[in-house]
DRENTI-78569 format. One record per atom (N, C-alpha, C, O): residue in three letters; atom name; z, y, x. Coordinates in steps of 0.001 Angstrom, whole numbers, plus 500000, padded with zeros to 6 digits. Each point is the difference from the previous one (the first is absolute). Layout:
<kolnus>
@residu=ALA&atome=CA&w=Z&v=Y&u=X;
...
</kolnus>
This chain:
<kolnus>
@residu=MET&atome=N&w=500000&v=498826&u=500845;
@residu=MET&atome=CA&w=500000&v=501174&u=499155;
@residu=MET&atome=C&w=500000&v=501245&u=500896;
@residu=MET&atome=O&w=500583&v=499996&u=501084;
@residu=ASP&atome=N&w=498784&v=501019&u=498467;
@residu=ASP&atome=CA&w=499831&v=501241&u=500735;
@residu=ASP&atome=C&w=501325&v=500755&u=500143;
@residu=ASP&atome=O&w=500765&v=500106&u=499042;
@residu=LYS&atome=N&w=499501&v=500419&u=502165;
@residu=LYS&atome=CA&w=501229&v=500755&u=500238;
@residu=LYS&atome=C&w=500107&v=501206&u=499073;
@residu=LYS&atome=O&w=501078&v=500325&u=499503;
@residu=ARG&atome=N&w=497780&v=500336&u=500271;
@residu=ARG&atome=CA&w=500020&v=501189&u=499147;
@residu=ARG&atome=C&w=500390&v=499640&u=498575;
@residu=ARG&atome=O&w=500729&v=500750&u=499351;
@residu=PHE&atome=N&w=498796&v=498117&u=500155;
@residu=PHE&atome=CA&w=500340&v=499586&u=498650;
@residu=PHE&atome=C&w=501487&v=499685&u=499900;
@residu=PHE&atome=O&w=500644&v=500336&u=499006;
@residu=ASN&atome=N&w=499900&v=499021&u=502020;
@residu=ASN&atome=CA&w=501438&v=499725&u=500021;
@residu=ASN&atome=C&w=500797&v=501296&u=500029;
@residu=ASN&atome=O&w=501041&v=500115&u=499352;
@residu=LEU&atome=N&w=498469&v=500851&u=501397;
@residu=LEU&atome=CA&w=500644&v=501308&u=500072;
@residu=LEU&atome=C&w=500002&v=500661&u=498631;
@residu=LEU&atome=O&w=501015&v=500548&u=499568;
@residu=TYR&atome=N&w=497855&v=499400&u=499758;
@residu=TYR&atome=CA&w=499866&v=500568&u=498655;
@residu=TYR&atome=C&w=500967&v=499314&u=499028;
@residu=TYR&atome=O&w=500711&v=500665&u=499247;
@residu=LYS&atome=N&w=499307&v=497997&u=500779;
@residu=LYS&atome=CA&w=500867&v=499250&u=499093;
@residu=LYS&atome=C&w=501471&v=500327&u=500243;
@residu=LYS&atome=O&w=500760&v=500193&u=499051;
@residu=PHE&atome=N&w=499639&v=499870&u=502210;
@residu=PHE&atome=CA&w=501389&v=500303&u=500323;
@residu=PHE&atome=C&w=500369&v=501398&u=499518;
@residu=PHE&atome=O&w=501058&v=500196&u=499402;
@residu=ARG&atome=N&w=498073&v=500771&u=500856;
@residu=ARG&atome=CA&w=500260&v=501377&u=499586;
@residu=ARG&atome=C&w=500141&v=500091&u=498493;
@residu=ARG&atome=O&w=500912&v=500656&u=499497;
@residu=LYS&atome=N&w=498184&v=498685&u=499775;
@residu=LYS&atome=CA&w=500057&v=500013&u=498538;
@residu=LYS&atome=C&w=501265&v=499312&u=499487;
@residu=LYS&atome=O&w=500624&v=500465&u=499045;
@residu=LYS&atome=N&w=499749&v=498427&u=501595;
@residu=LYS&atome=CA&w=501196&v=499265&u=499595;
@residu=LYS&atome=C&w=501249&v=500872&u=500136;
@residu=LYS&atome=O&w=500926&v=499906&u=499195;
@residu=LYS&atome=N&w=499086&v=500941&u=501833;
@residu=LYS&atome=CA&w=501128&v=500902&u=500217;
@residu=LYS&atome=C&w=499917&v=501245&u=499122;
@residu=LYS&atome=O&w=500934&v=500802&u=499981;
@residu=GLY&atome=N&w=497957&v=499371&u=499290;
@residu=GLY&atome=CA&w=499850&v=501128&u=499096;
@residu=GLY&atome=C&w=499792&v=501325&u=500709;
@residu=GLY&atome=O&w=500390&v=501052&u=499492;
@residu=LEU&atome=N&w=498995&v=498898&u=501686;
@residu=LEU&atome=CA&w=499794&v=501207&u=500790;
@residu=LEU&atome=C&w=498551&v=500461&u=499940;
@residu=LEU&atome=O&w=499077&v=499191&u=499907;
@residu=THR&atome=N&w=500745&v=502117&u=500148;
@residu=THR&atome=CA&w=498646&v=500546&u=500124;
@residu=THR&atome=C&w=499594&v=499886&u=501468;
@residu=THR&atome=O&w=500831&v=499718&u=500863;
@residu=GLN&atome=N&w=497899&v=500501&u=499408;
@residu=GLN&atome=CA&w=499548&v=499989&u=501390;
@residu=GLN&atome=C&w=500724&v=501068&u=500805;
@residu=GLN&atome=O&w=500373&v=499765&u=501149;
@residu=SER&atome=N&w=499828&v=501398&u=498261;
@residu=SER&atome=CA&w=500695&v=501096&u=500695;
@residu=SER&atome=C&w=501436&v=499626&u=500333;
@residu=SER&atome=O&w=500464&v=500248&u=501113;
@residu=GLU&atome=N&w=500234&v=499165&u=497944;
@residu=GLU&atome=CA&w=501394&v=499607&u=500224;
@residu=GLU&atome=C&w=500104&v=498926&u=501078;
@residu=GLU&atome=O&w=500864&v=500064&u=500874;
@residu=PHE&atome=N&w=498249&v=498953&u=499053;
@residu=PHE&atome=CA&w=500014&v=498911&u=500972;
@residu=PHE&atome=C&w=499695&v=500527&u=501393;
@residu=PHE&atome=O&w=500681&v=499652&u=500965;
@residu=ALA&atome=N&w=498296&v=501185&u=499139;
@residu=ALA&atome=CA&w=499606&v=500574&u=501293;
@residu=ALA&atome=C&w=501133&v=500822&u=500599;
@residu=ALA&atome=O&w=500267&v=499921&u=501199;
@residu=GLU&atome=N&w=500391&v=500860&u=497970;
@residu=GLU&atome=CA&w=501093&v=500852&u=500468;
@residu=GLU&atome=C&w=501134&v=499175&u=500586;
@residu=GLU&atome=O&w=500596&v=500389&u=501004;
@residu=LYS&atome=N&w=499706&v=498484&u=498384;
@residu=LYS&atome=CA&w=501082&v=499137&u=500491;
@residu=LYS&atome=C&w=499726&v=499494&u=501415;
@residu=LYS&atome=O&w=500933&v=499735&u=500758;
@residu=PHE&atome=N&w=497793&v=500133&u=499594;
@residu=PHE&atome=CA&w=499634&v=499485&u=501315;
@residu=PHE&atome=C&w=499526&v=501080&u=500959;
@residu=PHE&atome=O&w=499613&v=499709&u=501132;
@residu=GLY&atome=N&w=500420&v=501541&u=498413;
@residu=GLY&atome=CA&w=499648&v=501102&u=500884;
@residu=GLY&atome=C&w=498515&v=500231&u=500194;
@residu=GLY&atome=O&w=499582&v=500563&u=501012;
@residu=PHE&atome=N&w=499618&v=499007&u=498024;
@residu=PHE&atome=CA&w=498557&v=500218&u=500072;
@residu=PHE&atome=C&w=499572&v=500909&u=498859;
@residu=PHE&atome=O&w=500679&v=500095&u=498978;
@residu=SER&atome=N&w=498192&v=500569&u=501208;
@residu=SER&atome=CA&w=499513&v=500870&u=498930;
@residu=SER&atome=C&w=499464&v=499146&u=498855;
@residu=SER&atome=O&w=499543&v=498875&u=500200;
@residu=ALA&atome=N&w=500524&v=501681&u=498611;
@residu=ALA&atome=CA&w=499490&v=499292&u=498826;
@residu=ALA&atome=C&w=498505&v=499748&u=500137;
@residu=ALA&atome=O&w=499500&v=498954&u=499589;
@residu=CYS&atome=N&w=499794&v=502001&u=500986;
@residu=CYS&atome=CA&w=498549&v=499858&u=500194;
@residu=CYS&atome=C&w=499694&v=498813&u=500922;
@residu=CYS&atome=O&w=499143&v=499171&u=499692;
@residu=TYR&atome=N&w=501563&v=500756&u=501436;
@residu=TYR&atome=CA&w=499780&v=498911&u=500950;
@residu=TYR&atome=C&w=500327&v=498658&u=499352;
@residu=TYR&atome=O&w=499234&v=499044&u=500119;
@residu=TYR&atome=N&w=501901&v=500889&u=499197;
@residu=TYR&atome=CA&w=500387&v=498758&u=499342;
@residu=TYR&atome=C&w=498943&v=499568&u=498985;
@residu=TYR&atome=O&w=499642&v=498825&u=499932;
@residu=SER&atome=N&w=499870&v=502116&u=499294;
@residu=SER&atome=CA&w=498981&v=499711&u=498994;
@residu=SER&atome=C&w=498746&v=499420&u=500644;
@residu=SER&atome=O&w=499402&v=499063&u=499470;
@residu=LEU&atome=N&w=500204&v=501488&u=501661;
@residu=LEU&atome=CA&w=498810&v=499508&u=500703;
@residu=LEU&atome=C&w=500203&v=498571&u=500494;
@residu=LEU&atome=O&w=499075&v=499189&u=499951;
@residu=VAL&atome=N&w=502116&v=500504&u=500519;
@residu=VAL&atome=CA&w=500284&v=498640&u=500477;
@residu=VAL&atome=C&w=500043&v=499031&u=498822;
@residu=VAL&atome=O&w=499386&v=498934&u=500048;
@residu=GLU&atome=N&w=501331&v=501432&u=498902;
@residu=GLU&atome=CA&w=500131&v=499103&u=498850;
@residu=GLU&atome=C&w=498646&v=499731&u=499346;
@residu=GLU&atome=O&w=499758&v=498899&u=499506;
@residu=SER&atome=N&w=499370&v=502091&u=500488;
@residu=SER&atome=CA&w=498684&v=499832&u=499369;
@residu=SER&atome=C&w=498978&v=499317&u=500916;
@residu=SER&atome=O&w=498917&v=499621&u=499553;
@residu=GLY&atome=N&w=501432&v=500224&u=501730;
@residu=GLY&atome=CA&w=499100&v=499317&u=500914;
@residu=GLY&atome=C&w=499043&v=500899&u=500754;
@residu=GLY&atome=O&w=499162&v=499511&u=500758;
@residu=VAL&atome=N&w=500946&v=501794&u=499049;
@residu=VAL&atome=CA&w=499134&v=500930&u=500721;
@residu=VAL&atome=C&w=500405&v=500050&u=501471;
@residu=VAL&atome=O&w=499143&v=500071&u=500881;
@residu=ARG&atome=N&w=502162&v=499892&u=499383;
@residu=ARG&atome=CA&w=500529&v=499959&u=501368;
@residu=ARG&atome=C&w=500721&v=498675&u=500191;
@residu=ARG&atome=O&w=500523&v=499416&u=499051;
@residu=LYS&atome=N&w=499496&v=500118&u=502201;
@residu=LYS&atome=CA&w=500683&v=498737&u=500295;
@residu=LYS&atome=C&w=501505&v=500166&u=500130;
@residu=LYS&atome=O&w=500746&v=499053&u=499749;
@residu=GLY&atome=N&w=499703&v=502100&u=500629;
@residu=GLY&atome=CA&w=501421&v=500208&u=500258;
@residu=GLY&atome=C&w=500274&v=499843&u=501477;
@residu=GLY&atome=O&w=499544&v=499047&u=500632;
@residu=SER&atome=N&w=501198&v=501888&u=499911;
@residu=SER&atome=CA&w=500309&v=499978&u=501425;
@residu=SER&atome=C&w=501041&v=498927&u=500312;
@residu=SER&atome=O&w=500624&v=499432&u=499104;
@residu=PHE&atome=N&w=499543&v=500311&u=502172;
@residu=PHE&atome=CA&w=501048&v=499090&u=500438;
@residu=PHE&atome=C&w=501350&v=500507&u=499511;
@residu=PHE&atome=O&w=500827&v=499225&u=499518;
@residu=GLU&atome=N&w=499394&v=502094&u=500610;
@residu=GLU&atome=CA&w=501265&v=500596&u=499582;
@residu=GLU&atome=C&w=500251&v=499785&u=498507;
@residu=GLU&atome=O&w=501130&v=499740&u=499586;
@residu=PHE&atome=N&w=497822&v=500368&u=499619;
@residu=PHE&atome=CA&w=500109&v=499805&u=498552;
@residu=PHE&atome=C&w=500465&v=498587&u=499688;
@residu=PHE&atome=O&w=501008&v=499812&u=499317;
@residu=TRP&atome=N&w=498266&v=499195&u=501177;
@residu=TRP&atome=CA&w=500335&v=498607&u=499687;
@residu=TRP&atome=C&w=501318&v=499584&u=500634;
@residu=TRP&atome=O&w=500735&v=499188&u=499438;
@residu=ASN&atome=N&w=499565&v=501368&u=501734;
@residu=ASN&atome=CA&w=501263&v=499669&u=500650;
@residu=ASN&atome=C&w=501188&v=500546&u=499211;
@residu=ASN&atome=O&w=501019&v=499322&u=499870;
@residu=ALA&atome=N&w=498861&v=501894&u=499603;
@residu=ALA&atome=CA&w=501075&v=500582&u=499185;
@residu=ALA&atome=C&w=500257&v=499134&u=498770;
@residu=ALA&atome=O&w=501151&v=499765&u=499629;
@residu=LEU&atome=N&w=497788&v=499766&u=499748;
@residu=LEU&atome=CA&w=500163&v=499129&u=498829;
@residu=LEU&atome=C&w=500587&v=498650&u=500393;
@residu=LEU&atome=O&w=500858&v=499464&u=499300;
@residu=ARG&atome=N&w=498682&v=499994&u=501809;
@residu=ARG&atome=CA&w=500505&v=498703&u=500469;
@residu=ARG&atome=C&w=501498&v=500075&u=500247;
@residu=ARG&atome=O&w=500742&v=499107&u=499593;
@residu=ILE&atome=N&w=499708&v=501951&u=501070;
@residu=ILE&atome=CA&w=501426&v=500164&u=500292;
@residu=ILE&atome=C&w=500799&v=500122&u=498702;
@residu=ILE&atome=O&w=501061&v=499391&u=499859;
@residu=ALA&atome=N&w=498432&v=501389&u=499206;
@residu=ALA&atome=CA&w=500700&v=500186&u=498721;
@residu=ALA&atome=C&w=500088&v=498689&u=499225;
@residu=ALA&atome=O&w=501052&v=499676&u=499450;
@residu=PHE&atome=N&w=497847&v=499565&u=500501;
@residu=PHE&atome=CA&w=500014&v=498740&u=499262;
@residu=PHE&atome=C&w=500866&v=498964&u=500697;
@residu=PHE&atome=O&w=500645&v=499184&u=499341;
@residu=LEU&atome=N&w=499375&v=500841&u=501975;
@residu=LEU&atome=CA&w=500857&v=499084&u=500743;
@residu=LEU&atome=C&w=501466&v=500303&u=499699;
@residu=LEU&atome=O&w=500793&v=499085&u=499778;
@residu=ALA&atome=N&w=499564&v=502195&u=500213;
@residu=ALA&atome=CA&w=501373&v=500398&u=499678;
@residu=ALA&atome=C&w=500354&v=499581&u=498576;
@residu=ALA&atome=O&w=501107&v=499528&u=499743;
@residu=LEU&atome=N&w=497954&v=500645&u=499339;
@residu=LEU&atome=CA&w=500220&v=499602&u=498609;
@residu=LEU&atome=C&w=500227&v=498498&u=499910;
@residu=LEU&atome=O&w=500886&v=499542&u=499278;
@residu=SER&atome=N&w=498318&v=499699&u=501451;
@residu=SER&atome=CA&w=500117&v=498548&u=500002;
@residu=SER&atome=C&w=501345&v=499558&u=500588;
@residu=SER&atome=O&w=500650&v=499105&u=499458;
@residu=VAL&atome=N&w=499759&v=501512&u=501632;
@residu=VAL&atome=CA&w=501271&v=499658&u=500632;
@residu=VAL&atome=C&w=501155&v=500340&u=499063;
@residu=VAL&atome=O&w=500937&v=499215&u=499855;
@residu=ASN&atome=N&w=498997&v=501944&u=499514;
@residu=ASN&atome=CA&w=501059&v=500393&u=499067;
@residu=ASN&atome=C&w=500081&v=499040&u=498828;
@residu=ASN&atome=O&w=501095&v=499648&u=499563;
@residu=ARG&atome=N&w=497771&v=499927&u=499930;
@residu=ARG&atome=CA&w=499980&v=499065&u=498875;
@residu=ARG&atome=C&w=500586&v=498662&u=500433;
@residu=ARG&atome=O&w=500751&v=499381&u=499246;
@residu=SER&atome=N&w=498914&v=500167&u=501964;
@residu=SER&atome=CA&w=500546&v=498740&u=500503;
@residu=SER&atome=C&w=501506&v=500098&u=500176;
@residu=SER&atome=O&w=500726&v=499054&u=499695;
@residu=ALA&atome=N&w=499747&v=502085&u=500795;
@residu=ALA&atome=CA&w=501437&v=500189&u=500200;
@residu=ALA&atome=C&w=500727&v=499935&u=498655;
@residu=ALA&atome=O&w=501103&v=499461&u=499909;
@residu=LEU&atome=N&w=498281&v=501083&u=499065;
@residu=LEU&atome=CA&w=500632&v=499947&u=498682;
@residu=LEU&atome=C&w=500092&v=498584&u=499482;
@residu=LEU&atome=O&w=500953&v=499653&u=499302;
@residu=ASN&atome=N&w=498062&v=499519&u=501034;
@residu=ASN&atome=CA&w=500048&v=498602&u=499555;
@residu=ASN&atome=C&w=501050&v=499200&u=500753;
@residu=ASN&atome=O&w=500608&v=499085&u=499443;
@residu=ILE&atome=N&w=499605&v=501254&u=501813;
@residu=ILE&atome=CA&w=500977&v=499280&u=500818;
@residu=ILE&atome=C&w=501421&v=500409&u=499625;
@residu=ILE&atome=O&w=500900&v=499164&u=499925;
@residu=PHE&atome=N&w=499285&v=502127&u=499842;
@residu=PHE&atome=CA&w=501324&v=500531&u=499688;
@residu=PHE&atome=C&w=499996&v=500621&u=498600;
@residu=PHE&atome=O&w=499927&v=501222&u=499868;
@residu=PRO&atome=N&w=500151&v=497960&u=499103;
@residu=PRO&atome=CA&w=499968&v=500539&u=498652;
@residu=PRO&atome=C&w=501198&v=500906&u=499725;
@residu=PRO&atome=O&w=501094&v=499790&u=500522;
@residu=VAL&atome=N&w=498675&v=501192&u=498668;
@residu=VAL&atome=CA&w=501063&v=500964&u=499676;
@residu=VAL&atome=C&w=500834&v=499469&u=498866;
@residu=VAL&atome=O&w=500949&v=500657&u=499571;
</kolnus>
């Protein structure tokens, strides 16, 4: 499955606009829109910022499963 489609699905699932999502990662809404639509590939910095955020999310979710509240 295409990375951009996964990005779109995740953003929609979180109920965020492109502008809101881009702002959270420190990118302009215009740049994010170009990447999500496939016009731009996305820089290393772009994909790395998302990778780090998703990795942190995954680790936090795993920690919650190990240590239930």
